[in-house]
DSSP file (Angstrom, degrees, kcal/mol; ACC not computed):
  #  RESIDUE AA STRUCTURE BP1 BP2  ACC     N-H-->O    O-->H-N    N-H-->O    O-->H-N    TCO  KAPPA ALPHA  PHI   PSI    X-CA   Y-CA   Z-CA
    1    1 A X              0   0    0      0, 0.0     2,-0.4     0, 0.0    14,-0.2   0.000 360.0 360.0 360.0 139.9  -54.9   64.5  -48.1
    2    2 A X  E     -A   14   0A   0     12,-2.9    12,-2.9     2,-0.0     2,-0.8  -0.988 360.0-145.9-127.2 136.6  -51.7   65.0  -50.1
    3    3 A X  E     -A   13   0A   0     -2,-0.4     2,-0.5    10,-0.2    10,-0.2  -0.899  25.1-162.2-100.4 107.2  -49.8   62.4  -52.1
    4    4 A X  E     -A   12   0A   0      8,-3.1     8,-3.0    -2,-0.8     2,-0.5  -0.791  16.1-128.6 -97.8 125.7  -46.2   63.4  -51.7
    5    5 A X  E     +A   11   0A   0     -2,-0.5     6,-0.2     6,-0.2     3,-0.1  -0.609  28.7 173.8 -73.3 121.2  -43.6   62.0  -54.1
    6    6 A X        -     0   0    0      4,-2.6     2,-0.3    -2,-0.5    -1,-0.2   0.835  69.7 -30.5 -92.4 -44.7  -40.7   60.5  -52.1
    7    7 A X  S    S-     0   0    0      3,-1.6     3,-0.5     0, 0.0    -1,-0.4  -0.879  84.9 -68.1-156.7-172.7  -38.9   59.1  -55.1
    8    8 A X  S    S+     0   0    0     -2,-0.3     3,-0.0     1,-0.2    31,-0.0   0.781 131.9  26.7 -59.7 -27.8  -39.9   57.8  -58.6
    9    9 A X  S    S+     0   0    0     29,-0.1    31,-2.4    30,-0.1    30,-1.9   0.517 111.9  71.9-112.3  -6.0  -41.6   54.7  -57.2
   10   10 A X  E     - b   0  40A   0     -3,-0.5    -4,-2.6    29,-0.2    -3,-1.6  -0.936  50.5-174.2-124.1 133.3  -42.7   55.7  -53.7
   11   11 A X  E     -Ab   5  41A   0     29,-2.3    31,-2.6    -2,-0.4     2,-0.5  -0.925  12.7-149.2-118.2 146.5  -45.5   58.1  -52.5
   12   12 A X  E     -Ab   4  42A   0     -8,-3.0    -8,-3.1    -2,-0.4     2,-0.6  -0.963  14.1-136.6-114.4 133.4  -46.2   59.1  -48.9
   13   13 A X  E     -A    3   0A   0     29,-2.9     2,-0.5    -2,-0.5    31,-0.2  -0.793  22.9-171.9 -90.8 121.4  -49.7   59.9  -47.9
   14   14 A X  E     +A    2   0A   0    -12,-2.9   -12,-2.9    -2,-0.6     2,-0.3  -0.958  18.0 144.9-117.1 128.1  -49.8   63.1  -45.7
   15   15 A X        -     0   0    0     -2,-0.5     4,-0.1   -14,-0.2    -2,-0.0  -0.990  47.9-142.1-159.2 155.0  -53.0   64.1  -44.0
   16   16 A X  S    S+     0   0    0     -2,-0.3     2,-0.2     2,-0.1    -1,-0.1   0.461  90.7  33.7 -94.3  -4.8  -54.3   65.8  -40.8
   17   17 A X  S    S-     0   0    0     30,-0.1     2,-0.2     1,-0.1    -2,-0.0  -0.727 107.0 -53.8-137.2-176.8  -57.3   63.4  -40.6
   18   18 A X        -     0   0    0     -2,-0.2    30,-0.2     1,-0.2     3,-0.2  -0.438  38.7-179.5 -64.3 134.1  -58.3   59.9  -41.4
   19   19 A X  S    S+     0   0    0     28,-3.1     2,-0.6     1,-0.3    29,-0.2   0.725  78.4  40.2 -99.8 -37.1  -57.6   58.8  -45.0
   20   20 A X  B     +e   48   0B   0     27,-2.2    29,-2.9     1,-0.1    -1,-0.3  -0.932  58.2 142.2-117.6 108.2  -59.0   55.3  -44.6
   21   21 A X  S    S+     0   0    0     -2,-0.6     2,-0.3     1,-0.3    -1,-0.1   0.469  75.0  17.8-118.0  -9.9  -62.1   55.0  -42.5
   22   22 A X  S >> S-     0   0    0      1,-0.1     4,-1.2    37,-0.0     3,-0.9  -0.960  87.6 -97.0-152.7 167.1  -63.8   52.3  -44.6
   23   23 A X  H 3> S+     0   0    0     -2,-0.3     4,-2.0     1,-0.3     3,-0.4   0.876 119.4  58.7 -56.5 -41.9  -62.8   49.7  -47.2
   24   24 A X  H 3> S+     0   0    0      1,-0.2     4,-2.7     2,-0.2    -1,-0.3   0.834 100.2  57.5 -59.5 -33.6  -63.8   52.0  -50.1
   25   25 A X  H <> S+     0   0    0     -3,-0.9     4,-2.3     2,-0.2    -1,-0.2   0.901 106.8  48.6 -63.6 -40.5  -61.4   54.6  -49.0
   26   26 A X  H  X S+     0   0    0     -4,-1.2     4,-2.3    -3,-0.4    -2,-0.2   0.914 111.7  48.6 -64.7 -43.1  -58.6   52.1  -49.2
   27   27 A X  H  X S+     0   0    0     -4,-2.0     4,-2.3     2,-0.2    -2,-0.2   0.913 112.0  49.4 -63.8 -43.2  -59.6   51.1  -52.7
   28   28 A X  H  X S+     0   0    0     -4,-2.7     4,-2.5     1,-0.2    -1,-0.2   0.907 110.3  51.1 -61.9 -42.0  -59.9   54.7  -53.8
   29   29 A X  H  X S+     0   0    0     -4,-2.3     4,-2.8     2,-0.2     5,-0.3   0.928 109.3  49.8 -61.8 -46.0  -56.4   55.5  -52.4
   30   30 A X  H  X S+     0   0    0     -4,-2.3     4,-3.0     1,-0.2     5,-0.3   0.932 112.0  48.5 -59.3 -46.6  -54.9   52.5  -54.2
   31   31 A X  H  X S+     0   0    0     -4,-2.3     4,-2.5     1,-0.2    -1,-0.2   0.911 112.8  47.9 -59.9 -43.4  -56.5   53.6  -57.5
   32   32 A X  H  X S+     0   0    0     -4,-2.5     4,-1.3     2,-0.2    -2,-0.2   0.929 116.3  42.0 -64.1 -47.3  -55.3   57.2  -57.1
   33   33 A X  H  <>S+     0   0    0     -4,-2.8     5,-1.9     2,-0.2     4,-0.3   0.900 115.4  50.3 -68.3 -41.4  -51.7   56.2  -56.2
   34   34 A X  H ><5S+     0   0    0     -4,-3.0     3,-1.6    -5,-0.3    -2,-0.2   0.910 107.4  54.3 -62.6 -43.3  -51.6   53.5  -58.9
   35   35 A X  H 3<5S+     0   0    0     -4,-2.5    -1,-0.2     1,-0.3    -2,-0.2   0.830 104.3  55.7 -60.5 -32.8  -52.9   56.0  -61.5
   36   36 A X  T 3<5S-     0   0    0     -4,-1.3    -1,-0.3    -5,-0.2    -2,-0.2   0.475 121.3-108.7 -82.4  -1.4  -50.0   58.3  -60.6
   37   37 A X  T < 5 +     0   0    0     -3,-1.6     2,-0.3     1,-0.3    -3,-0.2   0.645  67.2 143.7  91.2  16.0  -47.5   55.6  -61.3
   38   38 A X      < -     0   0    0     -5,-1.9    -1,-0.3     1,-0.1   -28,-0.2  -0.670  31.7-172.1 -91.6 145.5  -46.3   54.7  -57.8
   39   39 A X  S    S+     0   0    0    -30,-1.9    34,-2.4    -2,-0.3     2,-0.3   0.581  73.4  47.1-103.4 -17.3  -45.4   51.1  -56.8
   40   40 A X  E     -bc  10  73A   0    -31,-2.4   -29,-2.3    32,-0.2     2,-0.4  -0.955  63.5-164.2-131.5 145.2  -44.9   51.8  -53.1
   41   41 A X  E     -bc  11  74A   0     32,-2.3    34,-2.7    -2,-0.3     2,-0.5  -0.994   7.3-158.5-132.7 136.0  -46.9   53.7  -50.5
   42   42 A X  E     +bc  12  75A   0    -31,-2.6   -29,-2.9    -2,-0.4     2,-0.3  -0.966  21.3 175.3-109.3 125.2  -46.0   55.0  -47.1
   43   43 A X  E     - c   0  76A   0     32,-2.7    34,-3.1    -2,-0.5     2,-0.4  -0.860  24.6-126.7-124.2 162.0  -49.0   55.6  -44.8
   44   44 A X  E >   - c   0  77A   0     -2,-0.3     3,-2.3    32,-0.2    34,-0.2  -0.908  16.5-128.0-113.7 139.2  -49.2   56.7  -41.2
   45   45 A X  G >  S+     0   0    0     32,-3.1     3,-2.0    -2,-0.4    33,-0.1   0.841 106.9  61.7 -50.0 -40.8  -51.1   54.8  -38.5
   46   46 A X  G 3  S+     0   0    0     31,-0.3    -1,-0.3     1,-0.3     4,-0.1   0.638  98.3  58.2 -68.0 -11.8  -53.0   57.9  -37.4
   47   47 A X  G <  S+     0   0    0     -3,-2.3   -28,-3.1   -29,-0.1   -27,-2.2   0.332  96.4  75.3 -96.6   6.9  -54.5   58.3  -40.9
   48   48 A X  B <  S-e   20   0B   0     -3,-2.0   -27,-0.2   -30,-0.2     5,-0.1  -0.972  90.4-108.9-122.3 131.7  -56.1   54.8  -40.7
   49   49 A X    >>  -     0   0    0    -29,-2.9     3,-1.7    -2,-0.4     4,-0.5  -0.234  25.3-122.1 -55.8 142.6  -59.2   54.1  -38.6
   50   50 A X  G >4 S+     0   0    0      1,-0.3     3,-0.9     2,-0.2     4,-0.4   0.777 109.4  71.0 -58.1 -26.2  -58.6   51.9  -35.5
   51   51 A X  G >4 S+     0   0    0      1,-0.3     3,-1.1     2,-0.2     6,-0.3   0.807  87.1  65.8 -60.8 -28.2  -61.1   49.4  -36.9
   52   52 A X  G <4 S+     0   0    0     -3,-1.7     8,-0.5     1,-0.2    -1,-0.3   0.883  99.8  50.2 -57.7 -39.3  -58.5   48.5  -39.6
   53   53 A X  G << S+     0   0    0     -3,-0.9     2,-0.9    -4,-0.5    -1,-0.2   0.487  91.1  84.9 -84.4  -3.7  -56.2   47.2  -36.8
   54   54 A X    X   -     0   0    0     -3,-1.1     3,-2.2    -4,-0.4     5,-0.4  -0.865  69.1-160.6 -95.8 101.4  -59.0   45.0  -35.4
   55   55 A X  G >  S+     0   0    0     -2,-0.9     3,-1.3     1,-0.3     6,-0.2   0.703  81.5  73.0 -61.8 -20.2  -58.6   42.0  -37.6
   56   56 A X  G 3  S+     0   0    0      1,-0.3    -1,-0.3     2,-0.1    -5,-0.0   0.724  88.9  61.4 -67.6 -19.0  -62.1   40.8  -36.7
   57   57 A X  G <  S-     0   0    0     -3,-2.2    -1,-0.3    -6,-0.3    -2,-0.2   0.687  96.9-142.3 -77.6 -17.1  -63.6   43.6  -38.9
   58   58 A X    <>  +     0   0    0     -3,-1.3     4,-2.1    -4,-0.3     5,-0.2   0.491  67.1 120.3  67.1   4.8  -61.8   42.1  -41.9
   59   59 A X  H  > S+     0   0    0     -5,-0.4     4,-2.5    -8,-0.3     5,-0.3   0.935  71.7  48.5 -63.3 -47.5  -61.1   45.6  -43.1
   60   60 A X  H  > S+     0   0    0     -8,-0.5     4,-3.0    -9,-0.3     5,-0.3   0.937 111.2  50.9 -59.7 -46.7  -57.3   45.1  -43.1
   61   61 A X  H  > S+     0   0    0      1,-0.2     4,-1.7     2,-0.2    -1,-0.2   0.910 112.5  45.2 -58.7 -44.8  -57.6   41.9  -45.0
   62   62 A X  H  X S+     0   0    0     -4,-2.1     4,-1.2     2,-0.2    -1,-0.2   0.925 117.6  42.5 -68.1 -44.1  -59.8   43.3  -47.8
   63   63 A X  H  X S+     0   0    0     -4,-2.5     4,-1.6     1,-0.2     3,-0.4   0.934 114.9  49.1 -68.5 -45.4  -57.7   46.5  -48.2
   64   64 A X  H  X S+     0   0    0     -4,-3.0     4,-2.0    -5,-0.3    -1,-0.2   0.812 104.9  59.3 -68.0 -28.4  -54.3   44.8  -48.1
   65   65 A X  H  X S+     0   0    0     -4,-1.7     4,-2.6    -5,-0.3    -1,-0.3   0.876 103.2  53.3 -64.0 -36.1  -55.5   42.2  -50.6
   66   66 A X  H  X S+     0   0    0     -4,-1.2     4,-2.0    -3,-0.4    -2,-0.2   0.902 105.7  52.7 -65.2 -40.8  -56.1   45.0  -53.0
   67   67 A X  H  <>S+     0   0    0     -4,-1.6     5,-2.9     1,-0.2    -1,-0.2   0.925 111.5  47.2 -58.8 -43.2  -52.5   46.2  -52.5
   68   68 A X  H ><5S+     0   0    0     -4,-2.0     3,-1.5     3,-0.2    -2,-0.2   0.912 108.1  54.8 -64.2 -43.2  -51.4   42.7  -53.3
   69   69 A X  H 3<5S+     0   0    0     -4,-2.6    -1,-0.2     1,-0.3    -2,-0.2   0.869 112.6  43.0 -58.9 -37.4  -53.6   42.5  -56.4
   70   70 A X  T 3<5S-     0   0    0     -4,-2.0    -1,-0.3    -5,-0.1    -2,-0.2   0.377 110.9-123.8 -88.3   4.2  -52.0   45.7  -57.7
   71   71 A X  T < 5 +     0   0    0     -3,-1.5     2,-0.5     1,-0.2    -3,-0.2   0.862  61.2 149.7  53.2  39.0  -48.6   44.5  -56.7
   72   72 A X      < -     0   0    0     -5,-2.9     2,-0.3    -6,-0.2    -1,-0.2  -0.890  41.1-138.3-104.6 128.5  -48.2   47.7  -54.7
   73   73 A X  E     -c   40   0A   0    -34,-2.4   -32,-2.3    -2,-0.5     2,-0.4  -0.637  18.3-161.5 -87.8 145.4  -46.1   47.6  -51.6
   74   74 A X  E     -cd  41 101A   0     26,-2.3    28,-2.7    -2,-0.3     2,-0.5  -0.985  12.9-169.6-130.9 135.0  -47.2   49.3  -48.4
   75   75 A X  E     -cd  42 102A   0    -34,-2.7   -32,-2.7    -2,-0.4     2,-0.6  -0.990   9.9-159.9-121.3 122.2  -45.4   50.5  -45.3
   76   76 A X  E     -cd  43 103A   0     26,-3.3    28,-2.6    -2,-0.5     2,-0.5  -0.904  10.1-153.0-102.4 121.3  -47.6   51.6  -42.4
   77   77 A X  E     +cd  44 104A   0    -34,-3.1   -32,-3.1    -2,-0.6     2,-0.3  -0.811  42.3  93.4 -97.4 126.7  -45.6   53.8  -40.0
   78   78 A X  S    S-     0   0    0     26,-2.5     2,-0.7    -2,-0.5    -2,-0.0  -0.991  76.3 -75.3 178.1-174.4  -46.7   53.9  -36.4
   79   79 A X    >   +     0   0    0     -2,-0.3     3,-0.6     1,-0.1    26,-0.1  -0.926  39.7 176.5-108.3 104.9  -46.5   52.5  -32.9
   80   80 A X  G >   +     0   0    0     -2,-0.7     3,-1.3     1,-0.2    -1,-0.1   0.322  54.9  97.3 -96.0   8.0  -48.3   49.2  -33.0
   81   81 A X  G 3  S+     0   0    0      1,-0.3    -1,-0.2     3,-0.0     8,-0.0   0.694  72.3  70.2 -69.4 -17.5  -47.6   48.3  -29.3
   82   82 A X  G <  S+     0   0    0     -3,-0.6     2,-0.9     1,-0.1    -1,-0.3   0.705  82.2  80.5 -70.7 -18.7  -51.1   49.6  -28.4
   83   83 A X    <   +     0   0    0     -3,-1.3    -1,-0.1     1,-0.2     6,-0.0  -0.795  57.0 176.2 -95.3 105.6  -52.7   46.6  -30.2
   84   84 A X        +     0   0    0     -2,-0.9    -1,-0.2     4,-0.1     2,-0.1   0.538  34.8 121.4 -90.7  -8.5  -52.4   43.7  -27.8
   85   85 A X     >  -     0   0    0      1,-0.2     4,-2.3     2,-0.1     5,-0.2  -0.343  57.3-145.6 -61.0 129.5  -54.3   41.1  -29.9
   86   86 A X  H  > S+     0   0    0      1,-0.2     4,-2.6     2,-0.2     5,-0.2   0.872 100.9  56.4 -63.5 -36.1  -52.1   38.0  -30.5
   87   87 A X  H  > S+     0   0    0      2,-0.2     4,-2.1     1,-0.2    -1,-0.2   0.887 107.8  47.9 -64.3 -36.7  -53.7   37.6  -33.9
   88   88 A X  H  > S+     0   0    0      2,-0.2     4,-2.7     1,-0.2    -2,-0.2   0.924 110.9  50.4 -68.1 -43.3  -52.7   41.1  -34.8
   89   89 A X  H  X S+     0   0    0     -4,-2.3     4,-2.3     1,-0.2    -2,-0.2   0.908 112.4  47.4 -59.9 -41.8  -49.1   40.6  -33.6
   90   90 A X  H  X S+     0   0    0     -4,-2.6     4,-2.7     2,-0.2     5,-0.2   0.896 110.7  52.5 -64.8 -40.2  -48.9   37.4  -35.7
   91   91 A X  H  X S+     0   0    0     -4,-2.1     4,-2.7     2,-0.2    -2,-0.2   0.923 110.3  47.4 -61.5 -46.0  -50.4   39.3  -38.7
   92   92 A X  H  X S+     0   0    0     -4,-2.7     4,-2.7     2,-0.2    11,-0.3   0.926 112.3  50.3 -61.3 -45.6  -47.7   42.0  -38.4
   93   93 A X  H  X S+     0   0    0     -4,-2.3     4,-1.8    -5,-0.2    -2,-0.2   0.940 114.4  43.0 -59.5 -49.2  -45.0   39.4  -38.0
   94   94 A X  H  X S+     0   0    0     -4,-2.7     4,-2.0     2,-0.2    -2,-0.2   0.898 114.1  51.3 -66.0 -41.2  -46.1   37.4  -41.1
   95   95 A X  H  X S+     0   0    0     -4,-2.7     4,-2.3    -5,-0.2     6,-0.5   0.942 111.4  46.6 -60.9 -48.3  -46.7   40.6  -43.2
   96   96 A X  H  < S+     0   0    0     -4,-2.7    -1,-0.2     1,-0.2    -2,-0.2   0.851 110.2  54.4 -63.6 -34.1  -43.3   42.0  -42.4
   97   97 A X  H  < S+     0   0    0     -4,-1.8    -1,-0.2    -5,-0.2    -2,-0.2   0.891 111.1  44.4 -66.7 -39.6  -41.7   38.6  -43.2
   98   98 A X  H  < S-     0   0    0     -4,-2.0    -2,-0.2     3,-0.2    -1,-0.2   0.832  97.6-145.1 -77.2 -32.5  -43.3   38.5  -46.7
   99   99 A X  S  < S+     0   0    0     -4,-2.3     3,-0.1     2,-0.5    -3,-0.1   0.334  72.1 100.0  90.4  -7.9  -42.5   42.1  -47.4
  100  100 A X  S    S+     0   0    0     -5,-0.3   -26,-2.3     1,-0.3     2,-0.4   0.919  94.7  26.5 -74.4 -44.1  -45.5   43.2  -49.5
  101  101 A X  E    S-d   74   0A   0     -6,-0.5    -2,-0.5   -28,-0.2     2,-0.4  -0.979  80.9-171.2-119.9 130.5  -47.1   44.9  -46.5
  102  102 A X  E     -d   75   0A   0    -28,-2.7   -26,-3.3    -2,-0.4     2,-0.6  -0.972  18.7-156.5-130.2 139.0  -44.9   46.2  -43.7
  103  103 A X  E     +d   76   0A   0     -2,-0.4     2,-0.3   -11,-0.3   -26,-0.2  -0.965  31.4 165.9-111.4 115.8  -45.6   47.7  -40.3
  104  104 A X  E     -d   77   0A   0    -28,-2.6   -26,-2.5    -2,-0.6     3,-0.1  -0.817  42.0-132.1-131.4 166.4  -42.7   49.9  -39.2
  105  105 A X  S    S+     0   0    0     -2,-0.3     2,-0.3   -28,-0.2   -28,-0.1   0.431  84.2  29.9-102.4   1.2  -41.9   52.5  -36.5
  106  106 A X  S  > S-     0   0    0      1,-0.1     4,-1.9   -30,-0.1     5,-0.1  -0.996  71.6-119.3-155.0 158.1  -40.3   55.2  -38.7
  107  107 A X  H  > S+     0   0    0     -2,-0.3     4,-2.6     1,-0.2     5,-0.2   0.879 115.3  56.0 -64.4 -37.2  -40.4   56.7  -42.1
  108  108 A X  H  > S+     0   0    0      1,-0.2     4,-2.1     2,-0.2    -1,-0.2   0.893 106.8  49.4 -64.3 -37.9  -36.7   55.9  -42.5
  109  109 A X  H  > S+     0   0    0      2,-0.2     4,-2.4     1,-0.2    -1,-0.2   0.890 110.5  51.5 -65.3 -38.7  -37.5   52.2  -41.8
  110  110 A X  H  X S+     0   0    0     -4,-1.9     4,-2.7     2,-0.2    -2,-0.2   0.931 110.2  48.0 -62.6 -46.0  -40.3   52.4  -44.4
  111  111 A X  H  X S+     0   0    0     -4,-2.6     4,-1.2     1,-0.2    -2,-0.2   0.896 111.2  51.2 -62.9 -40.4  -38.0   53.8  -47.0
  112  112 A X  H  X S+     0   0    0     -4,-2.1     4,-0.6    -5,-0.2     3,-0.4   0.949 113.6  43.5 -62.1 -49.3  -35.3   51.2  -46.3
  113  113 A X  H >< S+     0   0    0     -4,-2.4     3,-1.0     1,-0.2    -2,-0.2   0.909 113.3  50.9 -64.7 -42.3  -37.8   48.3  -46.6
  114  114 A X  H 3< S+     0   0    0     -4,-2.7    -1,-0.2     1,-0.2    -2,-0.2   0.687 104.6  58.2 -72.0 -16.3  -39.5   49.7  -49.7
  115  115 A X  H 3< S+     0   0    0     -4,-1.2    -1,-0.2    -3,-0.4     2,-0.2   0.627  88.4  92.7 -85.4 -12.9  -36.1   50.2  -51.5
  116  116 A X    <<        0   0    0     -3,-1.0    -3,-0.0    -4,-0.6    -4,-0.0  -0.546 360.0 360.0 -79.5 146.3  -35.3   46.5  -51.1
  117  117 A X              0   0    0     -2,-0.2    -1,-0.1     0, 0.0    -3,-0.1   0.512 360.0 360.0 -68.2 360.0  -36.3   44.2  -54.1
């Protein structure tokens, strides 16, 4: 895993494998990125276990709550059309509306959202 500086406040997580496969991985990532002074994180769907996107596991809720606690914004880049659950679709809609956690389809969309106040 590499934490790539995008700009002074934003880091992008680059990896060839899963970065988050359990809740503790998410907490460790937040600590690492926070320690390096970033306020925003860009992650890619393929680096997050599919269980994260199954809301019944509560993994997303626990990890994303940590992002909120640290006042760190997150943009997850991916194709979320594979997740057919209505509860997940509602979760994505509400998350994107609030702006703390964002589900987007491109890095450029992530950068745009994370640059907004």
